[in-house]
N, C-alpha and C positions, 0 to 999 in steps of 0.2 A: 654791383655783382661783382663778389669777389673771385678771380679766376681760380679753378682748380688745375694745376699745372698737369695733372695726370688725364685730364679731359682731352677728346679730340677737339682739336681748335675749330674746325668746322660747326660740330655741336655747339661750342661755347657761343660762337658769334651768332648762329641760328637761334639759340634759347634767348640770347640778349635782345635781339630784334624781334623775335616772336612775341616774346613777352609785352613788348611795347607796340604791339601793331594798332592796338586800338587807340592810342594816345594822339591825337591828330596834332598835339603841340610839337610833337618830335619829328615828323615827317616833312623834309621841305622847308623847314623853319629857319635853319641856322646857315649862313654862308660865311666861310673862314675869311677873315679880314685881309690877310696877305694876299689871298687869292683875288680880291677885288681890287686891290692896289695895283697889281701885276697886271690883270687881264684888261683893266681899263684903258690900259695904253696900247692894248694890241689889236691888229686887225683880226675880225672873227674869221674862224675856219673851223677844221677839226680838232676836236679836244678829247684827251682820254683822262677819265676820273678814276683813280686807281684806290680802290677801297671806298666806295662812293656812300656808304652807311645809310645815313638818313636822307640823301639826296640833296641837300641844300645846295651844294655846291654846282652839281648837276643841273639843277634848275635854275640858278643863277645864270649860269654860261647859257643855257639854252634860250633863256628869255632875251639874251641880248645878242642872239644870232649865230651862237657856235652851234656847231653839231656836235653832239657828245656821246661818246661810248662810256657808259658808267659800268664798272665792273665791282663785285663784291662776293666774298666767300659765302655769304647768308643767302639763301634762296628767298626769305622773307623779304630782306632788303631789296632785292632784284626785284620783286613781285611789287612792292610798296613804290619803288620808283618809276616802274612801268604804269602804276596807277596813277601817280602824280601826273606823269606825262600825258597820259589820255584825257585826264580832268582838265588839263591846262591847254589842251590843243597841241600838245609839243611831241605827239608820237612820233611825227616824222623826223624830228630834231635829235630825239634821244634813243639810243639803242642801250638797254639795260642787259647785261649779261653775267652769269654766274661763273666765276671762276677761283678756283684756289690757286694763286699765282706762284705758289711753289711747284705746282705741276704745269698749269697752263698759261697762256697769256693771248690776248685777244688780238684777232688778226687786223691789219691796217696800218696805215702811217698817219702821222698826226702833226698839226701845228703847234699845239701845247700838251703836254702832259703834266697833270698835276697831282702829287704825291703829298695829301695834306695829312699830318700826324700819322703816317704810315707805321704805326707802331703796333705790336701785339705783345703779350706776356709768355707767348710761345715762342718755340724755335721758328725761325724764318728765314731763307737765304736772301734778306733783304738787298744786300748790295748786288746780286745775281739780279733779282728782279728790278731794281733802278737801272742796272746796266741794259736790261732788255728795253726798258721804256725808253732810255736815251737812244739805243739803236732804232725805235720805232718813230724817232722824229723824222719829219720832213727836213730838207734843206731849210736852213734859217728857222727851223722850229725850236721851242724852249720847252725845258723840264724845269719845273718849280717843285722844290721839296722842302717842307716846311715841317720841322720837328719840333718836338718839346725840348726846350732849353734848360728846364728847371723843372723841380719837382713840385707840383700844385699840392695843396692840404688834401686833395681829394683822389690824388693819383693812387693807382693800385700799387705802386712801388713806393715806399716811404723811406727806403734805404739811401740816404743822402750821401753816402761814399760812392754809389753807383757812377761810374763813368759815363759821361754823356757826349758823344762825339760832337765837335763843333763842325760848321759849314766847311772848314778847310779839310778835316778828316772826310767827312761824307763825300767831297770832290775827288779826294784822293783814292778812295775806296772804289769810285767808278772807273777810274784808268781811262780817261777819254783822250781822245788825239789833242795835241797842244793848239791846234787850229780852232777847236771849240773854245768860245769866250764864256768867261764867268761874267755876268752882268750885276750879280748882286751877291753878296755873300756877308750877312750880318746878323745881329742877335738882338733884336729890338724887345722891348718891354710892352705889355699890355696889361689891362685890366681884365679878369676873366671872371665868369661864374660857373661854378662846379655844379653837378647834378643835384646836390642838395641845397642850392641856393647861397652857399658861402662865395664870397669874393676874395680875389688875391691877385696880386701882381705878378704875372708869369713872364719868363722869357721864352721867345721863339729863336730857333734857328733857321734862318732863310738861306737858301741856295737856289739862284737862277742861272741856268747854263743855256747858252744858245749854240744850236748845231753850226757848224760852219755851211755857208751857201755853196 
């Protein structure tokens, strides 16, 4: 689905997920690998999944004992995550909420905030949202930001001159207190499969920050 930049962002994402609502292979099927690496070493607690989309990360966390607040701009995505939670007997572990994060942010504090590929072709105050996410961390909590670090063959944007901020630039934008610890800032490569079945080697930009205790 090619974005129409004149379209309302909420309408774009709602159409994207609404058109896929009957495709069982989409919902809850994929978990992002960097999240599994990081969360596997953490004690379970309260997690916030920013832009939960098809719910794979939310379901993976909840099945491992996390209490997850899952948020997305698409009402269809939110309803589908609620359905997945009910069917898996995890409705008490998962709270799915609709938010346009440019306007509203979920209540609560968290031990882990996950922002996986929190990109959009539309204007978005991303740094402001990530700063709000950092401020929602409990003492000792972690913010995990995983971004696309390269342009895949199936990416919406095929302009290879586009500047992609590296983890250090993302960290600088957050303007966090110096006592907060950067536990990981790297650019690993992985093999990825696009929506059309093509495979490619892609780069991720990974930033993991721990709030001071």
